[in-house]
C-alpha positions as CSV (number, residue, x, y, z in Angstrom):
1,M,17.8,-30.3,23.7
2,V,14.0,-27.8,23.2
3,T,13.2,-25.7,25.8
4,D,9.6,-23.5,26.7
5,I,11.7,-20.9,28.7
6,I,13.1,-17.9,26.8
7,R,16.1,-15.9,28.7
8,V,15.4,-12.0,28.4
9,Q,17.6,-9.5,29.7
10,P,15.8,-6.4,29.5
11,A,17.5,-2.9,29.1
12,P,18.7,-1.7,31.7
13,E,15.8,1.7,31.4
14,Q,13.3,-0.9,30.8
15,R,14.0,-2.8,33.9
16,Q,11.4,-1.9,36.4
17,A,8.8,-2.2,33.4
18,F,9.6,-5.0,33.0
19,A,9.5,-6.9,36.4
20,R,6.3,-4.9,37.1
21,W,4.9,-7.1,33.6
22,A,6.9,-10.4,35.5
23,V,5.1,-10.1,38.6
24,R,1.6,-9.4,37.4
25,Q,2.0,-12.6,34.9
26,T,0.1,-15.5,36.8
27,P,2.6,-17.9,37.9
28,K,5.0,-15.0,38.3
29,I,8.2,-14.6,35.8
30,R,11.6,-15.8,37.5
31,T,15.0,-14.5,37.7
32,V,17.7,-16.3,37.0
33,D,20.6,-13.7,37.4
34,P,20.1,-10.1,38.7
35,T,19.6,-9.0,35.3
36,T,18.1,-11.7,33.4
37,F,14.4,-13.2,33.7
38,A,13.2,-16.5,32.6
39,V,10.1,-16.1,30.5
40,P,7.9,-19.3,29.4
41,A,7.9,-19.0,25.5
42,H,3.6,-18.2,25.6
43,L,4.1,-15.3,27.9
44,F,7.1,-13.9,25.7
45,A,4.4,-14.1,22.7
46,I,1.8,-11.7,25.0
47,A,4.6,-9.5,26.6
48,P,4.3,-5.8,25.5
49,E,6.4,-4.4,22.9
50,A,7.6,-1.5,24.6
51,I,9.6,-3.5,27.5
52,L,10.9,-6.2,25.0
53,T,13.2,-2.6,23.0
54,G,16.6,-2.9,23.6
55,A,16.3,-6.6,25.4
56,Q,19.0,-9.3,24.7
57,V,16.5,-12.5,24.7
58,D,18.8,-15.6,24.3
59,G,22.0,-14.0,23.4
60,H,20.4,-11.9,21.1
61,P,18.9,-8.4,20.4
62,Y,15.5,-8.2,20.6
63,I,14.5,-6.9,17.3
64,T,11.4,-5.3,16.5
65,P,9.3,-6.5,13.6
66,T,8.2,-3.5,10.8
67,L,6.3,-4.0,7.6
68,E,9.4,-4.3,5.7
69,D,9.7,-7.8,7.2
70,F,6.6,-8.6,5.4
71,E,7.2,-8.1,3.1
72,D,6.5,-11.5,1.3
73,F,4.0,-11.7,3.0
74,P,0.9,-9.2,2.2
75,E,-1.6,-9.9,4.2
76,L,0.0,-10.1,7.5
77,A,2.1,-7.2,6.7
78,E,-2.3,-5.3,6.4
79,A,-2.7,-7.1,10.0
80,L,0.3,-5.1,11.8
81,K,-1.6,-2.3,10.3
82,A,-4.5,-2.6,13.3
83,V,-5.3,0.2,15.5
84,P,-5.3,-0.3,19.7
85,G,-9.1,0.3,20.1
86,E,-10.4,-0.3,17.0
87,P,-11.6,-3.7,14.9
88,L,-9.3,-5.9,13.2
89,P,-8.7,-5.6,10.0
90,D,-10.3,-8.4,7.8
91,V,-8.1,-11.3,7.0
92,P,-8.0,-12.2,3.5
93,A,-9.8,-15.4,2.0
94,S,-6.2,-16.5,0.7
95,A,-4.7,-16.7,4.2
96,Y,-6.6,-19.8,5.0
97,P,-6.5,-23.0,3.6
98,P,-9.2,-23.8,1.2
99,D,-10.6,-26.9,3.0
100,S,-11.7,-24.2,6.1
101,V,-15.1,-23.6,7.7
102,P,-16.3,-20.5,9.0
103,L,-17.1,-20.7,12.5
104,D,-20.3,-20.8,14.0
105,P,-21.1,-17.7,16.1
106,P,-20.4,-17.5,19.4
107,P,-24.0,-18.3,21.7
108,D,-25.6,-16.0,23.2
109,D,-25.8,-16.9,27.2
110,G,-26.9,-14.1,28.9
111,L,-24.5,-12.8,30.2
112,D,-24.8,-9.3,27.9
113,C,-26.4,-6.7,29.3
114,C,-26.5,-2.7,29.1
115,G,-23.4,-3.7,26.7
116,R,-21.4,-5.4,29.4
117,T,-20.4,-9.0,29.2
118,F,-20.5,-10.0,32.8
119,K,-18.6,-13.1,33.9
120,S,-21.2,-14.9,35.9
121,P,-25.5,-15.0,35.6
122,R,-25.3,-14.4,39.1
123,A,-23.5,-11.2,37.7
124,V,-26.4,-10.6,35.7
125,A,-29.4,-11.3,38.2
126,A,-27.2,-8.8,40.4
127,H,-26.6,-6.2,37.6
128,R,-30.5,-6.4,36.7
129,R,-31.9,-6.0,39.9
130,H,-29.7,-3.5,41.0
131,V,-30.2,-1.3,37.6
132,H,-33.2,-2.1,36.4
133,P,-35.7,-3.3,39.3
134,E,-38.6,-2.9,36.6
135,E,-37.7,-6.0,35.1
136,S,-37.5,-8.0,38.3
């Protein structure tokens, strides 16, 4: 039987940090016993590496991936060299199937101003009224 829940037992020193992360998720991640969390698979994929270090995942020790794990996949190893806050490295063309086509650039929906992106047209309008009254 395939399940979408992964049982994670964080290391004792990471238990509080894991619990803080778990209750910030939507829906909140529940516990299955005093030291184990039932994490949906889609949330496990985005869990911070630091809270998984030393954990037991479905009864197996969590092993942090390293560059050596990707020696057979050089294009993936290159992607792991990304630096937080920096643009991601370009993906080589060999990583895409031969029949793939590039995506169109995102449409300009008018929700950008002053280098910021706003969530709604109303928010942009309010920003422009307060910060750029001469444009109104």
